Each structure stands twice: as C-alpha cells, then as structure tokens.
N, C-alpha and C positions, 0 to 999 in steps of 0.2 A: 633126539630120541633118547629115552631113558628106559632101562629095564631093572625092575626090582623083583627078583625071584621069578614068579610066573606072570607078573604084571608088566605089560609093555605100554609105554606112553609116548605117543608121537605128537608133538606140538608144532603148529605152523606159526612162526613169528616173522614171516617174510613181508607182511603188509599186503599180500595178494593171495588169491586161492592157489593151492599147490596140489598137484596130482601125484599120488603115490600108488602105482599099479592101477587097478580099476577104480580106485577111490579118490575123491577130490576133497581135500580139507578146505574149509572156508578160511577167509582172512581171520586170523586169531583163532583158528579152529584147532581141534584135537581129535585124536583117536586113542581110546584106551581099550586094551585087550587083556583079558585074564580068563582062566578056565571058567566057562559058563557065563561070561559077562563080556559085553561089547557096548561101548558108549562113544559118541562122537558129536562134534559140531561140524557139519559137512556142507559142501556146496553142491547144489543140484542144478538142473536145467532151469528151474523156476526161482532160484535163489537159495539162500542158506536154510538149513534145517538141523534140528538136533534129534538124537535118538539114544535110547538105552534098551538093550535086549539082555534078558537074563533067562537062560534055558529056553522055556516055551512061551514066555510072555515078555512084554516090553511096552514102550511108548515112543511115539514120534511127536516132536514139536514142530509143526509146520502149518502153512496156509492150506486151505482146501484146494483140491485139484493139483497139488504139488506132485512132481515126479520124484520118487524116492529110490535110492539104491542102498541096500544093506549088504555089507560084505560078510555074509554068514558062512561059517565053516561047513555047514550042512544045509542042504536044500529041504525046506519043509514040504510036506504033501499038500497042506492047506494053510492059508493065511486068512486071519479074521481081523477086521478093523472095526472097533466098537461093536463087536459081536456079529458083524456081517461078513460073510465069506467074500473075499476079493480075489480077482485074477492077478497073477504075477507071472513074470518070466524069469527063468534062470539066465544069468548073464555073468560071464567071467567067473569069479569066485564069490557070487552072491545072488541076490534077487532084486528085480526092479518092478515097481508098481506105481500106480497113480492113486493118490488119496481121493476119497469121495468129494463131490462138490458140496457146497453149503452156502446158504444165503449170506452168512457173515464171512467176510473175506479175510479176517484177521487170523494170526497164528493161534493155534490151539493145540491141546494134547489129544492124540489119537491112541487109544489102547490097542495094542497088538496081541494077538493070540496065534500060536503056531502049532500045527500037528505034524509030527515027524513019523 
C-alpha cells in the first residue's frame, strides 16, 4: 500500500485474489482512491472486472451479466448503465449490481451514471 497526499494505492502482488474488507482485489489487481475518484481491477463472483468512478459517472469493464461490487463512499439514489436505470443493493460500504445481459459475451465497457 502506498499513500501520496490524498491518493491511496493498494496493489495485489500475491499471485491470487486478495480480500480487503468488503472488496476483493484480482490477481495483479489494484485499488486507487482519491477525493472524487475510485479505480480498481477487482475480483467478482463471475471473474475479474475493472472500473473507474469519478463523482457521478464512470465505467465498468466486464462481461455481460457480471455481478459487480463498487466500494462507494456514498450510496446513490439511482444507478444507470448505458443510460438504462438498473437495480442495485447497498452492501457493506458500497453497492452491488448485475450488468445487463448481451448476446456478445466478451468483456466490454459499460457507462455508469449515478444520481445522489
């Protein structure tokens, strides 16, 4: 773990996934936290995924139908994926949701929008 002013970087170099509180870092994963910014390469129930969140918007890089956990400091009132409102649940210190299904099963970027 390294801290540079307001920026905290947690890197997983163990060769396996690693749980830190409610969050699981993927093998060779990371978690970057700074005021208004959160980015990670994490491990989910369906495998690894990446994300970046900046204030009220962001992106997730994952396969369709993947279950995603975002360790957000504040719970949004609404969450939108590619413009569509999506159901999520508050869990520990974040939110959990499932990405929409898609005929193409490969990893893709999903645009996030949040209303607080």
